[in-house]
N, C-alpha and C positions, 0 to 999 in steps of 0.2 A: 709457112715454113714446115716442111715435112721432116720429122725427126725419127731416127732409129734410136730406141733406148736399149743400151747394152748393160746387162746386169751380170758381172762375172762372179761365179760361185764355185771355186775349185774345192774338191773334196778334201784334200790334204790341208791340215792346219795343226802346226806343232804346238802353238801357244794354247789354243782352245780347241780340242779335238771336235771335228765335225761342226765347227763354229757356225757355218752358214745355215744349218737347220736345227741348231740348238734352240730350245724354247726361251724366248724373252717375253715376259708378260703373257705367257700362255700360248704363244704362237712362234713358229720357226722364224729366225732372224731374217731370212731372205724375203719373207712375206711382206715386211715393211716396205721394202723397195718396190716389190710388185704392186702393192696397194697404191702407192703414190704414182707409179707409172701408169696404172690403169685409170687414174683420175686425170692424167695428162693426155693420153692418147689411146687408140684402140689396141687390143691385144695383138693384132697382126704386126704392130710396130715395136713389140717388146721381145727382146731376145735374151733369155737366160742362157749363158754359155757355161757349161760345166763338163767335167770329165767323169762325174760320179753318178752311178746308177741310182743310189738312194736319193740324191738331190733331185735327179730327174723325176723320180716317183713322187717325191714330196711336192715339187712344183706342179706336176701334171694333176695330182690330186686336188690342187687348188684351182684347177681349171685353165691353166696356161700351158699351151703346147710348147715343149722344148724342141726347137727345129733341128738340132743336130747334137751329137755327143762330141765334145771337144777332143781332138786327137791328143795322144799321150805327150807328144813333144811340146804341147802348149799347157801342160799340167805339172811342170816341174817347179821346184822352188826358185830356180834361176830365171824362169820365163817372166818377162815384164808385161805390163798392161798393154803396151803398144801392139805387140804381136797378137794378143787375144782380141783386142778391139778390131784390128785390121782384118783378122780372120773372119770375124762375125760380119763386118761390113761387106767384105768381098763375097761372102756366101749369098747375100741378098743381091749384090751387083750382078753376079753370074745368073741370077734368076730374072734379071731385067728390072729390079726394083731400085728406084733412085731415091736417095735421101739428101736433103739439103744440109743436115747437121746430124751429129751423133751425140747423144746424151749418155755419158757414163755415170751409172749409179752403183756405187759399191755397197753391198749388203751390210758392211760394217758401219755404215752411217744410217741408223734407223730413224732418226728424228728429222724428217723433212716434211714440209708442207708443199702441196702442189703449186701454191703461189711462189714458192722459192724457185721451182723449175721455170715457171712462166716469166718471172722477173729476170732470171739468168739468161733465158733465151731472148728476152727483149734487148739485152745488151749486145747480143751476138749479131754480127753480119759477116758476109763472106770475104771481107777485106782483112779479117784477123785470123789468127790460128786457133784461138781457144778463149773461152770464158771459164774461169775456175773459181769455185767458192772458197772463201777465206774467212778467217776470224782475226781479230786483233791478237798479235803474238804476245804471249806471256813474258817473253824475253825480248828486250829492246837493245840492239847493238850500240845504240847511242848512249844508253843509260846503265844497263846492268848486264850487258853481254860482253864477255872478255875473251881474249886470246892470250896464249903464252908467247912471250918474245924469246929470242935466242938464249937469254940468260935464265929463262924459267919464271920471269915475272909477269903478272897479269897486266895487260894493257887493254883499254877500252877498244872494242872492235872497230867502231866508226866514230868520227868526230874527235874532238880534242880532250874529252873527259872532264869538261868543266860544268856540265849540266848537273844541277843539284836537285831537280824535280823531274819525275817521269813526265809530268804534263808538258814540260818544255821540249821534250824530245819529239822528233818526227814520228808519225804513225808508221808502224811496221806490221805487215800482214803475214799470216801463216796459212798455208793451204789446210783445209779441214777434211779433205777427202770425200766430201759429200756430193758435189755436182761438178761435172765437167761438160761443157758444150764445145764440141770439137768440130773443126772444119774438115770434112772428108778429104778434100783436095790436099790440104796440108798434111794430113795423116799419111796419105798414099805417097806424096812426093818427098817428104823429108822426115816424118816421124816426130813423135811428141818430144823427144829429147832435144830436138833442134827448133822447136817453136820459139819465136822471138816476139810475136805480136799477141800478147796475152793480156786480157782484161780481167778485173776482179769482180766478184759478186760477194758482198760482205754479208755474213750470217751471224746471228747472236751466238754467244758462247754456249748456251744450254743446248742449242740445236746442232752444235758442232761436235758432239761426242763421236769419236771414232774408235771402234772396238778392235783392239789389237792384242790385248793381254787380259788375263783374268781380272786384274785390277780395273781395267777399262769396263769389263763386263759388270763389275760391281757398281761402278759409277752409273752405267746405263740403267741398272735395276733400281738404284736409288732415285734417279730422275723420274722413273715410271712410278715407283711405289709412293713417292712423295707428291706425285702429280705436279711436278715443278713446271711442266709445259702448259698447264691449265687444261 
């Protein structure tokens, strides 16, 4: 299976300024995704899509050619991942380069192993829309997830509220933002918001750190400094 790896690295970041090239463990954050991508496939199949000249310089200094600069309309706070991935995929399609799958690797998930990519791809086939990486959710709607009713009282979100132990509740999964294996046909024809055939790839909690806030960054630093990943 021939896969295009898309690494989206927008320049603007309100929570952590220039987050994608901020140093984590002595190297820019985006390098972690590039490193695992290079273990998985050749550099010709890796596309860092960015609107930022400084990110382009940092990536190309690392030896990876950035094939295009992302247009401004794909660099706003309101632009979703679907449009960015589709733009990258169609760039290669116009050049006559065919891919069987698209792997989305967000730079904000630095703790991946190449085995994780291989295992997620092994689950994928072209009869489904996507494989997405997940971890066990810290909140379970059958046990400790609640909603307010019309009177403002908390009611369990799912089930009858009689479970006394978390272990008795069904497993609930939460996307961790690390790996997405996407069917290009599904992406073109209906878009990610309308995917219905999605399978999971479960990852350990420690490898599921997703950096969105300064607190998340501190967690990532702690994981690295304490060598918690071994």
